[in-house]
SEDODREN-654645 format. One record per residue (C-alpha): x negated, y negated, z negated. Coordinates in steps of 0.02 Angstrom, whole numbers. Layout:
N
+--------+--------+--------+
|      X |      Y |      Z |
+--------+--------+--------+
|      X |      Y |      Z |
...
+--------+--------+--------+
This chain:
266
+--------+--------+--------+
|      X |      Y |      Z |
+--------+--------+--------+
|   -348 |  -8004 |  -7914 |
|   -314 |  -8045 |  -7731 |
|   -178 |  -8083 |  -7606 |
|   -159 |  -8090 |  -7418 |
|   -233 |  -8244 |  -7335 |
|   -100 |  -8360 |  -7270 |
|    -83 |  -8346 |  -7082 |
|   -213 |  -8207 |  -7068 |
|   -188 |  -8023 |  -7030 |
|   -278 |  -7895 |  -7137 |
|   -384 |  -8020 |  -7235 |
|   -378 |  -8053 |  -7422 |
|   -425 |  -8199 |  -7533 |
|   -460 |  -8216 |  -7718 |
|   -338 |  -8275 |  -7850 |
|   -399 |  -8406 |  -7973 |
|   -356 |  -8398 |  -8159 |
|   -368 |  -8525 |  -8300 |
|   -384 |  -8477 |  -8484 |
|   -301 |  -8545 |  -8640 |
|   -346 |  -8457 |  -8801 |
|   -304 |  -8273 |  -8780 |
|   -196 |  -8302 |  -8626 |
|   -233 |  -8324 |  -8441 |
|   -125 |  -8397 |  -8305 |
|   -145 |  -8411 |  -8118 |
|   -203 |  -8578 |  -8050 |
|   -122 |  -8597 |  -7879 |
|   -141 |  -8787 |  -7867 |
|   -257 |  -8830 |  -7724 |
|   -350 |  -8664 |  -7739 |
|   -371 |  -8531 |  -7606 |
|   -445 |  -8517 |  -7432 |
|   -420 |  -8676 |  -7330 |
|   -404 |  -8786 |  -7485 |
|   -530 |  -8900 |  -7565 |
|   -542 |  -8822 |  -7738 |
|   -599 |  -8649 |  -7795 |
|   -581 |  -8514 |  -7663 |
|   -656 |  -8357 |  -7585 |
|   -712 |  -8299 |  -7462 |
|   -771 |  -8463 |  -7388 |
|   -918 |  -8553 |  -7311 |
|   -985 |  -8718 |  -7378 |
|  -1067 |  -8830 |  -7248 |
|  -1059 |  -9006 |  -7322 |
|   -920 |  -9055 |  -7202 |
|   -735 |  -9050 |  -7243 |
|   -694 |  -9037 |  -7058 |
|   -756 |  -8858 |  -7062 |
|   -593 |  -8816 |  -7148 |
|   -648 |  -8743 |  -7316 |
|   -639 |  -8571 |  -7239 |
|   -746 |  -8431 |  -7168 |
|   -679 |  -8419 |  -6990 |
|   -735 |  -8586 |  -6920 |
|   -731 |  -8616 |  -6732 |
|   -854 |  -8760 |  -6735 |
|   -978 |  -8800 |  -6871 |
|  -1011 |  -8985 |  -6895 |
|  -1101 |  -8974 |  -7060 |
|  -1290 |  -8969 |  -7064 |
|  -1338 |  -8899 |  -7233 |
|  -1301 |  -8760 |  -7359 |
|  -1216 |  -8616 |  -7266 |
|  -1243 |  -8706 |  -7100 |
|  -1430 |  -8728 |  -7128 |
|  -1541 |  -8604 |  -7037 |
|  -1660 |  -8593 |  -7185 |
|  -1518 |  -8516 |  -7285 |
|  -1405 |  -8415 |  -7169 |
|  -1548 |  -8349 |  -7060 |
|  -1716 |  -8361 |  -7149 |
|  -1652 |  -8297 |  -7316 |
|  -1494 |  -8199 |  -7274 |
|  -1537 |  -8139 |  -7098 |
|  -1383 |  -8194 |  -7000 |
|  -1388 |  -8267 |  -6826 |
|  -1259 |  -8402 |  -6857 |
|  -1150 |  -8474 |  -6995 |
|   -998 |  -8398 |  -6909 |
|  -1078 |  -8225 |  -6919 |
|  -1113 |  -8254 |  -7102 |
|   -934 |  -8311 |  -7133 |
|   -865 |  -8155 |  -7051 |
|   -980 |  -8049 |  -7158 |
|   -915 |  -8133 |  -7316 |
|   -734 |  -8103 |  -7266 |
|   -766 |  -7920 |  -7221 |
|   -864 |  -7892 |  -7381 |
|   -722 |  -7962 |  -7484 |
|   -599 |  -7850 |  -7391 |
|   -710 |  -7698 |  -7422 |
|   -715 |  -7738 |  -7608 |
|   -526 |  -7757 |  -7620 |
|   -500 |  -7595 |  -7524 |
|   -621 |  -7503 |  -7638 |
|   -534 |  -7568 |  -7794 |
|   -367 |  -7514 |  -7723 |
|   -434 |  -7341 |  -7676 |
|   -530 |  -7302 |  -7836 |
|   -428 |  -7398 |  -7963 |
|   -556 |  -7528 |  -8013 |
|   -738 |  -7580 |  -8010 |
|   -888 |  -7589 |  -8126 |
|   -986 |  -7741 |  -8184 |
|  -1163 |  -7747 |  -8248 |
|  -1165 |  -7723 |  -8436 |
|  -1305 |  -7852 |  -8440 |
|  -1345 |  -8004 |  -8336 |
|  -1435 |  -7958 |  -8176 |
|  -1618 |  -7922 |  -8216 |
|  -1765 |  -7941 |  -8100 |
|  -1938 |  -7869 |  -8079 |
|  -2065 |  -7896 |  -7940 |
|  -2078 |  -8038 |  -7816 |
|  -2063 |  -8083 |  -7633 |
|  -1985 |  -7945 |  -7528 |
|  -2011 |  -7822 |  -7672 |
|  -1890 |  -7900 |  -7798 |
|  -1799 |  -7760 |  -7888 |
|  -1635 |  -7804 |  -7974 |
|  -1548 |  -7706 |  -8109 |
|  -1434 |  -7721 |  -8259 |
|  -1545 |  -7673 |  -8405 |
|  -1559 |  -7712 |  -8590 |
|  -1712 |  -7803 |  -8659 |
|  -1762 |  -7863 |  -8486 |
|  -1802 |  -8024 |  -8394 |
|  -1650 |  -8113 |  -8323 |
|  -1643 |  -8152 |  -8137 |
|  -1646 |  -8343 |  -8143 |
|  -1741 |  -8489 |  -8065 |
|  -1694 |  -8427 |  -7891 |
|  -1570 |  -8514 |  -7778 |
|  -1397 |  -8443 |  -7746 |
|  -1442 |  -8374 |  -7574 |
|  -1586 |  -8270 |  -7639 |
|  -1482 |  -8205 |  -7784 |
|  -1342 |  -8155 |  -7667 |
|  -1465 |  -8063 |  -7554 |
|  -1557 |  -7971 |  -7694 |
|  -1393 |  -7904 |  -7766 |
|  -1323 |  -7848 |  -7596 |
|  -1359 |  -7662 |  -7577 |
|  -1301 |  -7661 |  -7395 |
|  -1427 |  -7792 |  -7334 |
|  -1577 |  -7794 |  -7452 |
|  -1693 |  -7646 |  -7430 |
|  -1771 |  -7661 |  -7604 |
|  -1601 |  -7653 |  -7691 |
|  -1599 |  -7490 |  -7791 |
|  -1434 |  -7439 |  -7710 |
|  -1483 |  -7479 |  -7531 |
|  -1448 |  -7329 |  -7419 |
|  -1336 |  -7239 |  -7543 |
|  -1158 |  -7187 |  -7503 |
|  -1092 |  -7178 |  -7682 |
|  -1121 |  -7355 |  -7747 |
|  -1119 |  -7528 |  -7668 |
|  -1178 |  -7679 |  -7767 |
|  -1159 |  -7866 |  -7741 |
|  -1154 |  -8032 |  -7831 |
|   -989 |  -8039 |  -7925 |
|   -843 |  -8121 |  -7837 |
|   -750 |  -8253 |  -7935 |
|   -592 |  -8148 |  -7933 |
|   -691 |  -8003 |  -8006 |
|   -750 |  -8116 |  -8148 |
|   -570 |  -8166 |  -8184 |
|   -514 |  -7984 |  -8175 |
|   -652 |  -7939 |  -8299 |
|   -594 |  -8075 |  -8419 |
|   -412 |  -8022 |  -8401 |
|   -469 |  -7846 |  -8445 |
|   -559 |  -7911 |  -8600 |
|   -401 |  -8006 |  -8651 |
|   -315 |  -7837 |  -8668 |
|   -441 |  -7777 |  -8800 |
|   -504 |  -7818 |  -8973 |
|   -629 |  -7949 |  -8912 |
|   -497 |  -8060 |  -8830 |
|   -533 |  -8208 |  -8944 |
|   -712 |  -8217 |  -8878 |
|   -657 |  -8257 |  -8700 |
|   -631 |  -8441 |  -8745 |
|   -752 |  -8448 |  -8892 |
|   -933 |  -8511 |  -8895 |
|  -1041 |  -8364 |  -8946 |
|  -1215 |  -8292 |  -8920 |
|  -1378 |  -8377 |  -8873 |
|  -1378 |  -8564 |  -8897 |
|  -1554 |  -8574 |  -8968 |
|  -1626 |  -8685 |  -8832 |
|  -1729 |  -8542 |  -8760 |
|  -1679 |  -8414 |  -8630 |
|  -1685 |  -8238 |  -8698 |
|  -1707 |  -8065 |  -8625 |
|  -1543 |  -7973 |  -8603 |
|  -1430 |  -7906 |  -8739 |
|  -1506 |  -7989 |  -8893 |
|  -1354 |  -8076 |  -8969 |
|  -1224 |  -7967 |  -9050 |
|  -1093 |  -8104 |  -9059 |
|  -1088 |  -8112 |  -8869 |
|  -1024 |  -7937 |  -8830 |
|   -851 |  -7915 |  -8754 |
|   -785 |  -7741 |  -8716 |
|   -966 |  -7683 |  -8719 |
|  -1019 |  -7815 |  -8591 |
|  -1161 |  -7927 |  -8650 |
|  -1205 |  -8112 |  -8630 |
|  -1048 |  -8176 |  -8544 |
|  -1036 |  -8334 |  -8648 |
|  -1220 |  -8375 |  -8661 |
|  -1402 |  -8351 |  -8614 |
|  -1379 |  -8399 |  -8430 |
|  -1232 |  -8459 |  -8329 |
|  -1192 |  -8339 |  -8188 |
|  -1171 |  -8375 |  -8003 |
|  -1023 |  -8297 |  -7915 |
|   -978 |  -8295 |  -7729 |
|   -832 |  -8414 |  -7757 |
|   -843 |  -8581 |  -7664 |
|   -792 |  -8755 |  -7718 |
|   -772 |  -8907 |  -7607 |
|   -889 |  -8929 |  -7459 |
|  -1054 |  -8916 |  -7552 |
|  -1041 |  -8801 |  -7704 |
|  -1036 |  -8622 |  -7765 |
|   -961 |  -8574 |  -7931 |
|  -1045 |  -8512 |  -8089 |
|   -963 |  -8447 |  -8247 |
|   -996 |  -8444 |  -8433 |
|  -1118 |  -8541 |  -8541 |
|  -1307 |  -8546 |  -8565 |
|  -1443 |  -8555 |  -8695 |
|  -1442 |  -8743 |  -8727 |
|  -1414 |  -8792 |  -8909 |
|  -1279 |  -8916 |  -8861 |
|  -1195 |  -8804 |  -8731 |
|  -1014 |  -8773 |  -8782 |
|   -951 |  -8671 |  -8636 |
|   -868 |  -8501 |  -8664 |
|   -859 |  -8353 |  -8545 |
|   -703 |  -8425 |  -8464 |
|   -791 |  -8585 |  -8410 |
|   -786 |  -8613 |  -8222 |
|   -902 |  -8744 |  -8148 |
|   -998 |  -8775 |  -7988 |
|  -1160 |  -8838 |  -7914 |
|  -1250 |  -8842 |  -7748 |
|  -1322 |  -8670 |  -7705 |
|  -1501 |  -8728 |  -7673 |
|  -1530 |  -8767 |  -7857 |
|  -1656 |  -8657 |  -7946 |
|  -1610 |  -8686 |  -8128 |
|  -1687 |  -8580 |  -8264 |
|  -1515 |  -8574 |  -8348 |
|  -1418 |  -8499 |  -8201 |
|  -1426 |  -8314 |  -8160 |
|  -1293 |  -8192 |  -8099 |
|  -1214 |  -8022 |  -8132 |
|  -1194 |  -7867 |  -8025 |
|  -1029 |  -7793 |  -7972 |
|  -1032 |  -7610 |  -7925 |
+--------+--------+--------+
């Protein structure tokens, strides 16, 4: 799932996996913190000179994670550097928790949403409206139980929730590859009707009792790519979409597509 960051003390980074049929294998080519491809934790600032990392000493970029409208207005941080440190510490906390308790939970359904404005309530419920048509920054905030007051788990000591990390998504798929639904990891299943559905409506897209991984909406993760993109996984409801649960792709985080949602980790 993770390994020590090169040259850093007491910080971890995600491992990236590729999928081939019912097998997975680690992709270590140009991935990882400090490199240009898929990695976490990391800032994206639209400038390669920022180092593809979270602990930048000088931010040259002007948009995405370096734009005040995102890191401050939406997320509530005083600087991109403060945000980067928060990402790194959050990843460390997740890895430590997994090590302590032997694993983590994922939402059985895509993250659902009710309410609006500062009263958005997220969940992971069947037969409910998917959290989509919001940008990546808002989705990350809404799912973060430590920073968003309206998150159902805010203020609790027993559960912490967040947007799924990319390494958690890969760990989830590797877990599914050990079970009877392993063929579905690289298969096109579920909702490709051309219309986004409420959660949990397509029986072909259930893997180890987890719904809608291959279809309905693609799902943002915290994983970064290049200088301008965050990573989403899976496929969506388009008729001609042919992406399975293992699909890894990226887009700029200010997009508000109706076919991109997310999923809670707990």
